[in-house]
N, C-alpha and C positions, 0 to 999 in steps of 0.2 A: 751500563745498559744503553743500547743505541737509542737516539732520539726518535720519537714517533713521527712517521712520515705524514705530511699533510695530504689531503685528498688530491687525487690526480685529476688534472683538467687539461684538455687538448687546447693548445694555443690557437687553433683555428677558430675557436669561439670568440677570440678577442676582436674588438671592433674599435674604430676611431683612434684616439690618442694612444691607447694601450697597444694596439696592433702596430702603430707607427713606431712606438718606443721599442718594441720587440725587433722590428726590422732594422731600425737605425742602430740599435745596440749590437745586434749580431753582425751588422756590417762593419762596426768599429773593431770587432774582435780580431779581424785579420788585417787591419789597416797598418798598425805599427809593425807587426811581424811581416806583413807583405812588403812594406817598404824596405825593411832590413833584408828580406830574402831577395828582393830585386837588386839592391846594391851589391849583395854578395854574389848573385848570379852574374851581373855585368862587370863588376870591378874587382872582386877579391882575387881572382887569378892574376889580373894585371897588377894589383897591389903587391902580391907576393913576388912577382917577377921583376917589375919595374922599380918599385919603391923599396922593397925589402931585399932584393938581390938574390932570390932563390932561383935556381935553374928550373925550367919548365917541368921536368919530371918530378922534382921535389915538391913544387907547388901543387901539382896534381895529387901527389901522395898525401900532403897535408889535408886536402879536400876529401880524399877518399877515407882517410883514417877518421876524420871528424864525422863523416856521414855513416861510416860503419858503426861507430860507437852510438851514434844517434839511433841507428836501426836496432842495436842491441837493447837500448833502454826503452824502446817503444812498447814491446809486450809487457815489460815490468810496470811502466806507468799506466798502460791500459788496464792491467789486472788490478793494480792498486786503486785506480780511479773507480773501477766498477765496484770494488769492495769498500770504498770510503762511505762512511755513514755520518751524515750531519743533517741538521734541520733544513739546510739549503740544498740538499741533494749531494751527489757524489762529485759534481764537476766544479762548482763555484769555488770551493776551498783551494783547489789547485790553481785556478785562473788568477784569483786575487793574491794568493800567497806567494806565487812565483813571479809576479809582475816586476817587482823591483830588481831582484837578482838577474832576471832576463835582460833588462835594460842595461845593467852594469856590464855584463859579459858581452853583450852585443857591441857596446862602445869599445871594450878592450880588444876586440878582434882587429881593430884598425890601428893598433899601436905597434911600432917597430921597436923591439927590445934591443938593447946593446949586445954586442958579441958577434961571433962568427956565424957562418951560414948554418951550421948544425945546432948552435945554441938557439938561433931564431926559429929553426925548424921545430925544435923541442917545445919552445914556448908557444908557438902557434898551435901545435897539436893540443897542448894542455888547455889553452884558452878556447879553442874550437870545441873541445870535448865538453867543457863547462857550459858554453853558450848553447850547444846542441841539446844538452840535458835539460836546461831550463826552457828552451824552446819547446821541447816535447811536453814538458810538464804543464805548459800553458796551452799549446795548440791542439794537442790530442784530446783532452777533455772538452775543449771548446768545439772541436769538430764533431765529437760524439753527440753534442746537444741537438743538432739538427734532426736526428732520428728520434730523439726523446721528447722534444717540445711538441711535436704534432705527428699525427698519422696521415695527414693530408699530403698527397703527392704535389699538389699545386703549391701549398705553402712551403713544403720542403724545397722545391725548386726556387721559390721566391727568396727563401732564406739564403740559399747558396748563391743566388744572383746578387743579393745584398752583400754577402760575404766577399765575393770576388770583385764587386764594384768598389767596395771600400779598399780592398787590396790593391786594385789597379790604380785607383786615384792616388793612394799613398805611394805607389810605385812611380807615378808621374812626379809627385813631389820629390821622390828620391832622384829621379833623372834630372830634375831642375837643380837640386842640390849638387849633384855630380857635375852638371854643366857649369855651375857658378864656382864651385870650390875645387874641382879636380881638373882644371885646364892643363896643369902639368902632372902627367901621370907618374912622374918619378919623385914627387915631393911628398915625403911621409907626413909632414905637418898638415897638409890638406886633407889627407885621409883621416887623421885623428879628429879634426874638426867635424867632418861628416859623421864619424862614429859617435861623438858626444851628442850631436843633435839627434841621431837615430836612437840612441839609448833613451833619451828623454821622451821622444814620441812613442816608442814601444811601451814604456812603462805607463805613460798617461793614457794611451788608447786602450790598453789592456784593463786598467782599473775602471775606466769609463764603461767598457763593455760589461764587466762583471756587475757593476752597479745597475746598469740598465736592464740586464737579463734577470736580475734577482727575483722580481715578482713572478715571472713565468717559470724560472727554474725551480722555484719553491713547489710548484704544482705539477711539474712535468713527470712523464713516465720514468720509472727507475728500474735498473736491472734486477731480474729475479735472482735471488741469492740462494738457490737450491744447493744442497750438499753435493760437492763433486762437479759443479758447473765448470770451473776452470780446468779441472783434469780432463773433462770430456771435450773441451773446446777444440783442441788440436785435431782430433779425429773428425769433429763436426765440420771444421773449416775445410778439410780435405773433401768432404762429401757435399759441400755447398757449392754446386756448380755455378750458380748465379754470382756468388762472391768471387770465385776464382776468375770468372770472365771480367768482372769489374776491375779486379786487381791487375790482370794482364793488360787491359786497356789503359789503366791509369799509369802504370810504370812505363809502358812503351811511349805514350804520348809525352810524359814528363821527361823521359830521357831525351827525346828529340828536342823538346823545348829548352832543356838545360844545356845541351850541346850548342844549340844556336845562340843562346844568351851568352855563354862563356866565350864563344868564338867571335861574337859581334864586334866587340871593341878592338879586336885584332884585325878582323876582316875589313872593317871600314877604312882605317888608315893605311894598313899594309897592302891589302889587295886592291882596294878601290882608290887608293891615294887621296883619301879625304883628310883634310887637316884634323888633328886631334880635337881642337876646339869645336869643330863642326861635328865630329863623331859623337861627342857627348849629347848634343842637341838633336841629332838626327834620329835618336832613339825615341823621341817624343811621339812622332807619328805612329810608331809601333804600339806604344802604350795606349794612345787615344783610340786607335782602331780596335785594339783588344777590348777596351772598355765598351765601345759601341757594339762589338761583336757579342758581348755577354747578353745585351738586351735583344739583339737580333735573334740569337739562338734560343733565348727564353721565349720569344714570340713564336718561333718556328716549332718549338717543343709543345706549346699549348695547342697549336693547330694540327701538327702532323706527327708529333712524337719526338722523344729525345734522340732516338736512333737516326731519324731523318735529319735532325739538326746536326748530329755528329757527321753524317755522310757529307752534307753540304759544306760544313766547316772544314772537314778534312780535304775536300777537293780544292778549296781555296788555299789551304796551307801547302799542299803539295805543289800547286801552281806557283806559289811564292818561292818555294824551295828550288823549283826548276829555273825560275828567273835568276835567283841568286847565284846559280852555277855559271851563268853566261853573261852577267852584267859587265860592261866594259869599264875599265878604270878611268878616272879623270886625268886630265893633264896636270900633273903636280907642279909644273913650272909657272902656272898662273893660278889665280884664285878660282874657287868653284863657280863663281858668277862672272868670270873674266872672259868667257867666250861662249858662242852659241852651242858649240859642241859640249862644253862642260855643263851648261845649263840643261841641255837635253839629257845628258847622262844623270844629272842630279834629279831631274823630274822622274826618270825611269827608276832610279833607286828609291825615291820616296813612294812611288806607286807600288813597287815590289814590297816595301816594308808594310804598307797599308794592307795589301792583299794577304801577306803572311800573318799580320796581326789579327785581322778579321777571322782568319781560319784557325789560328792557334788558340783563340779564346775558348774554343770548344774543349780544349784540354783542361781549362779551369772548371767549367761548369758541368759538363756531361758526366764524368766519372763520379763526382760527389753527389750529383742528383740521382744517379743509379744506385749508389751504395745503400741508402735506406731500404730499397726493395730487397737487396740481399740480406740485410739485417732482419727484415720482416719474415724472411723464409726460415729463420731460426726461432723456434718457439720461445726460447728464453731471452732473445734479443739483447745480448751483451754488447751494446754499441761501442763501449770503450775498447773492448778486445778486438772487435772487427775493425774499428778505426785504426787501432795500433798495428794490425797486420797489413792494412792498406798502406799506412805511412812507412812501415818497415820495408815492404816490397819496393816502394818508391825510392827510399834512401839507399838501399843496397844497390839497386840498378843505377841510380844516379852516381853513386860513389865510383862504381866501376866505369861508368861512362866518362867521368871526369879524369880518372886515371888513364883511360884509353886516350882521351884528348891530349893530356899532357905528354904522354909517351909518343903519340903520333907526331906532335910538333917537334919533339926532340929528335925522333928518327928522321923526320923530313928535313932536318938541318936548320930549323927556325932558330934565330938568334934574338934573344930578348934585350936588344940594345936599341935605344931610341934613335931613329933615323937611319938605321943600317939597312942595306939592301938584302933582300931575302932570296934564297935560291928558288928556282921554279918549283921544285918538289914541295917546298913549304907553302907556296901560293896555292898549289893544287890541293894540298892537305886541308888548308883552311877553307877553300871552296867546298870540298867534300863535307866538311863539318857544318856548313851553312846550307847545303843543298841535298845531295844524294842520301847521306846517312839519315838525317831527320825524316826525309820522305819515305824511306824504307821502313822506319819505325812506325810512322803513321799508318802505312798500309798494313803492317802486321797487327796493329791495334784494331783496325777495322775487321780483319779476319777473326780476331778473338771473339768479337761480339756479333758475329754475323747471324747467329740464331737467338738473339735476345728476345725473350717473350714480350709480346705486344701489350704489356700493361703500360707501355711507354707513353701512350697518348694521355695528355693531361686534360682534365675537365676545366672549363672556364669558371 
């Protein structure tokens, strides 16, 4: 017999220390996984090619297979999470129960197994599949909680702001770890040390999140378990125009962001001739400006609506992409600070990174702030299922984007050999991945939500 559910209480009624505990705990939930995702986004392709010796097309295939599997298990976890019955609701058992195996598999992703290229390929696919499974089992129930803890648009946006603030601060920690430990991108031992630290932080932050959210999760809204709810969901999703627009926006923006993140650590040393030791640290301004952008767009959303914040952020992002297409390379014969010309180019690069980071932060905040509106449009409000389809769309699109990126580099003649000269075709392909291609995806995202209903203005 299922446990009796406690009385429902909107988290918007919380005040003082209880409200701060809710916000801090929700912010912790994406901290460890956010740091891991950032390291994966920036370094995993480089790890596969430079440290593990996979050709670019094979590295892209590993990333695609892992994300495709991740997409397949999203609806399953969403369905199981909605149907889970416990005193603490349907989400906390998943978050707490999968924290340790998630940390272990996240650490194992950065291990280079013995054997030839195909043996390494197979092992990487297996580890990636396990890591993505546990990532989904933690992150999807956690994401669904934002719509269930409160019906307040303002608090939902604050929760997502706290979530991505924690994620980006943790990503900054990841960049620092990368800068300190990954100065040689071809050293497998350095990656393994980063993986072990990442695994510990993922497990610790996930357990702390679950503990902090427990009092609020005990009384939050729970999915309606009417007979046939799951069978009817597929047809309802197709009729929920608001959700389809959020989904389209999310996958387009995140495809653009993922392509830029994957290309960045190749673009900086190969195209702009920045030393690898500098390339690791030059990513810090991007993460700092992205963090600042979260609070900027949160403020704009309160005053003018989330769609206006999206438009302004997208304009900055597209501007950063345009600059990335034309930035001049540094003179590699001298240090980055060795001449006035190099200093000027470095300042222009940092300015471009800051502009792109401010703009790209809307990809974190706005889609997830709009998702609860789409869930509310469904009378049964199965937040786990809608979150699952949101994440599924993202991962399918990103997996194809990564496969495209790996194959584009291979076709362009890119050689994953440290210090080798690259053909002009490879340099152009990398610039396209940092500029024109992400800009086009951002514009398409704006077109998808051009008729979003103006419930978007938040009340103070």
